[in-house]
C-alpha positions in Angstrom: -135.1 8.4 121.7 -134.2 12.0 121.1 -130.7 12.5 119.3 -128.1 14.4 121.7 -127.0 17.7 119.9 -124.2 19.5 121.7 -124.3 23.1 122.0 -120.9 24.5 123.0 -120.4 28.0 123.8 -116.6 29.8 124.0 -115.1 32.4 126.0 -117.2 35.8 127.1 -120.4 34.1 126.0 -121.3 34.0 129.8 -121.5 37.9 129.8 -124.2 38.0 126.9 -126.7 40.6 128.2 -124.3 42.7 129.8 -121.3 42.7 127.4 -121.7 45.2 124.3 -125.4 44.7 123.7 -125.2 46.8 120.7 -123.1 44.2 119.3 -124.4 41.2 120.7 -128.1 41.7 121.8 -129.8 41.9 125.0 -130.1 37.9 125.2 -128.5 36.1 128.1 -126.8 33.1 127.5 -129.5 31.7 129.9 -132.3 32.8 127.3 -130.2 31.2 124.4 -130.2 28.0 126.5 -134.0 28.1 126.8 -134.5 28.9 123.1 -132.2 25.9 122.1 -134.2 23.6 124.5 -137.3 24.4 123.1 -136.0 24.0 119.6 -134.7 20.8 120.5 -138.0 19.6 121.9 -140.0 20.6 118.6 -137.2 18.8 116.7 -136.8 15.7 118.6 -133.3 16.7 119.6 -132.0 16.1 123.2 -129.5 19.3 123.9 -126.4 19.3 126.0 -125.9 23.1 126.3 -122.4 24.4 127.8 -120.1 27.1 128.0 -116.5 27.6 128.9 -113.7 30.4 128.8 -111.2 27.6 128.4 -109.9 26.4 125.2 -109.0 22.8 126.3 -112.6 22.3 128.1 -114.3 23.0 124.6 -111.9 20.6 123.1 -112.7 18.0 125.7 -116.2 18.7 124.9 -116.3 18.3 121.4 -114.5 14.9 121.7 -117.1 13.9 124.1 -119.7 14.9 121.8 -118.0 12.7 119.2 -118.5 9.9 121.3 -122.0 10.6 122.6 -123.6 13.0 120.0 -125.2 13.2 116.6 -123.9 16.9 115.8 -122.4 20.0 117.3 -123.6 23.7 117.3 -120.4 25.7 118.2 -120.0 29.5 119.1 -116.4 29.4 119.5 -116.4 33.2 120.4 -113.0 34.5 120.1 -111.5 31.4 119.7 -112.8 30.6 116.4 -110.4 33.2 114.9 -107.4 31.8 116.8 -107.9 28.1 117.7 -106.0 25.5 115.9 -107.0 23.1 118.7 -110.6 23.6 118.0 -110.1 23.2 114.4 -108.3 19.7 114.8 -111.1 18.7 117.6 -113.9 19.2 115.2 -112.0 17.5 112.3 -111.1 14.6 114.9 -115.0 13.9 115.5 -115.8 14.1 111.5 -118.1 13.2 109.8 -120.3 13.8 112.7 -121.7 17.5 111.7 -120.8 20.7 113.3 -122.2 24.1 112.4 -120.6 27.2 113.5 -122.8 30.1 115.2 -121.8 33.8 115.7 -124.4 36.2 117.2 -122.7 39.1 115.3 -121.9 39.4 111.4 -118.0 38.8 112.0 -117.7 40.0 108.5 -119.0 43.7 109.2 -116.4 44.1 112.1 -112.9 44.2 112.8 -110.7 42.5 109.9 -109.3 39.8 112.3 -112.9 38.7 112.9 -113.6 38.1 109.1 -112.0 34.5 109.2 -112.2 31.9 111.3 -110.0 28.6 112.1 -112.8 26.3 112.4 -114.9 27.2 109.2 -113.0 25.1 107.3 -114.0 21.7 109.2 -117.7 22.8 110.1 -120.8 22.4 107.4 -121.9 25.4 107.8 -121.5 29.0 109.3 -124.3 31.1 110.6 -123.5 34.7 111.7 -125.0 38.1 112.0 -128.5 36.6 112.9 -128.4 37.2 116.7 -129.9 34.2 118.9 -132.0 32.6 116.1 -128.9 31.3 114.5 -129.0 28.9 117.2 -132.3 27.7 116.2 -131.3 27.8 112.5 -127.9 25.5 113.3 -130.6 23.1 115.3 -133.0 22.7 112.4 -130.1 22.1 110.0 -128.6 19.3 112.2 -132.1 17.9 112.6 -132.6 17.8 109.0 -129.4 15.9 108.4 -130.4 13.2 110.6 
């Protein structure tokens, strides 16, 4: 039986492919979902792929993942830089591993993007590699099982 991994995406990621392609690339969220499902199949992982622009919904999904899943890949979007609620939700499901992913290199952007509130409670952060970062996160979670 495949192990369930939640791939959660935060605000504005539904706009991928349209929003600032010079920063985020041309892939849509549907493209990334298809890549995650293919990677999951290769790795023996079942993928629960979701996106919300609402912080509380993301908190609910993290808590759900803690009950049903074996890991989380989280692209928190802008909430990563501001959300103590996401920090606390990830912490509440520990020791289940979570990996934070950002399509762009947050350290090469505006200073307010250099730090995330979620980084201290995840097992790793992948940034600046575009959509392949999701696959790398899934590979890292599979290796932990």
